[in-house]
N, C-alpha and C positions, 0 to 999 in steps of 0.2 A: 504494500500500500504506500502510495506517495504521500509524504508529509507536505502540507501546504507551506509555501514560502511566506514568512511573516511580512506584513505590509510595511513599506517604508513609512507611510503616514503614521502608523502605530508606533514605530520606533522613534520618529521625530517628536511625537506627543510625550514620550518619556525620556527625551534626550536633553542634554545640556550642551549649549553652544560653548565650546572651549576657545576657539579662535575664529573670528570672522574674516571675511575676504580682505578687508583693509589691513588688518593685523598681519595676515599671511603675506600680502603683497609687500609690506614694509620689511618683513623678515627676509623674504626672498631677495629683495633688492640689496639688502645688507650682505647676504650670503654671496651674491654675485661680486660685490666689491672685494670681499675677503678672498674669494677664489681667484679673481684677477691678480691680486697681490701675490698669492701663493704661486700662481703659474708664471709670473714675471715675464710674460710675453711668449712662453712656450706653448705651441699648439698641442692641445690634448685631445684624446678621444673621449667624447661625451657619450657614455654608455648607459642608456636608460633601461631600467628593469621594468618590464611590462607585467601586468597592465596598470598596476597601482600608481606608478610614478609618472604616467603620461601627463597629467595636468600640471604637476609640480615641475617636471622637466621642461615643458614648453615655456613656462614663465621664467624659470631659472636661466635657460639658454639665452633669453632676451636680456637678462640682467648681467650677463657676462660679456665683457667687451673684447676679450682675447679671442682670436679666431679659433674655432673648434672643428673637429671632424666628428660627424654623428654616426651612431649605430645604436642598436638596441638588442637586448636579450630577453628571452622568456624562458624561465627555468622553474621547475617545481621539484619538491622532495615528497610531495603528498600523493599525486596521481590518483586522486579520488578517495584516498584513505584519510584517517584522522590523525595519523602519526607519520612522521617523515622517515625517509630512507635515503638512498643514494640520489644524487642530483640527476634529474631527467631534463634534458634540453627539449623545449618546444621550438626554440630558435636560438642558435649559437651566434656569437659575433661573427661578422663577415670581414670587417676592417682588420687589418693586421695590427696586433698590439705589440709586436716586437720592438723593444727599446723605446716604448712610448709611455707617457704619463696618461693614465686612465682616470677619468672622473666617473665613478660608479654611482649612479644617481638612482635612489629609491625613495619611496614615499615614507616608509616607516622602518625603524630599527626596533624590533620587538625583542625576540630572543636571539636572532641573528644567525641561525643555522644556515638558511638558504643564502643569505648575503655573504656569509663567510665562504661558503662553497663556491659562489660565483667569483668572489675576490681571489680565492686561491687558484681558480681556473684561469683567471686573467694573468696571474704570475706564471702559470704553466705555459701560457701562450706567449710568454716573453716580455710582458709588461715590465718596465723598469720601476714604476711606481704606480700604486693604485690608491686613489683618494676616495674614501667613502663619503658620499654626500647624501644626507637624509633630511627630509622635510621635518620629521619628528622622531623622537626617541621616547619610548615608554620608560617610566621610572619604576624599576623593580630590580631584584637581585638574580634574575634568571638569564642574564645575558651570557652567551657562550664565551668562553675564554678566547682571547685573541682577536676580538672584533670590537671596534669602537668607531664612531663617526669622526672623520677629520673636520667635517663641516656639518653642523646640525642647526635646524631652524628653531624648533620649539620642543620642550619636554611635555609629555602627556602623562596623566595618571594611569595606573594599571587597571584600565577599564576597556571595554569594547568600544573602539572608536571607528568612525566612518565619515565620509565626505572628503572632498578635495583629493579625489583619486582612490581613497580607501572605500571598500564596499561594505554594505549591509546585505548579506545574502545576494550578492551580485547586483545590488541596487544602490543608488545614491552616490556613485562615484563623482557625479557632476555637481554635487552640492557645493556652493561657494564658501563653505566653512568646514571646520572640523568639529564634530559632535561626539559626545560620549553617552552611551546608554546610562540611564539612571541606575543607581545601585540596586533598586528593586526590580528592574526590567529583565 
């Protein structure tokens, strides 16, 4: 029997707006300036992690003044399961990463298993440096060892979050803010 997908409108009725669009745009603009300073004119590969980072990556790319080469990846460790295993590529990078700086751009750093696996794969492909760029990081003590953002926009509570690229049961990615479900939802 198929379980019905909870309605986004019901989630929003029990959600708290953590960051609105104006807040996020200001944070992203500041991140762009910090990334420009770190790149110091070096052309990097801007590698977006799909699907969640799409909205953030588009705005961040416009905030970075240094010329970039673009590519994207789509990887999962879940493949329909509720716990992760080995990395499974839905789309691998096409651009050569050999001897390049890579900006690995993702929407959220939660526990970090998938992002760490993608970062490690970039190094296996010859990247000389991989900079983790996340719109947000959750505050908790479950972060996998050896992964941290080099550039992070906002910190979030350890709650279910959605909007601005992050989904609520594959809904709400295009909401212009970041929401957290209420404690009782």
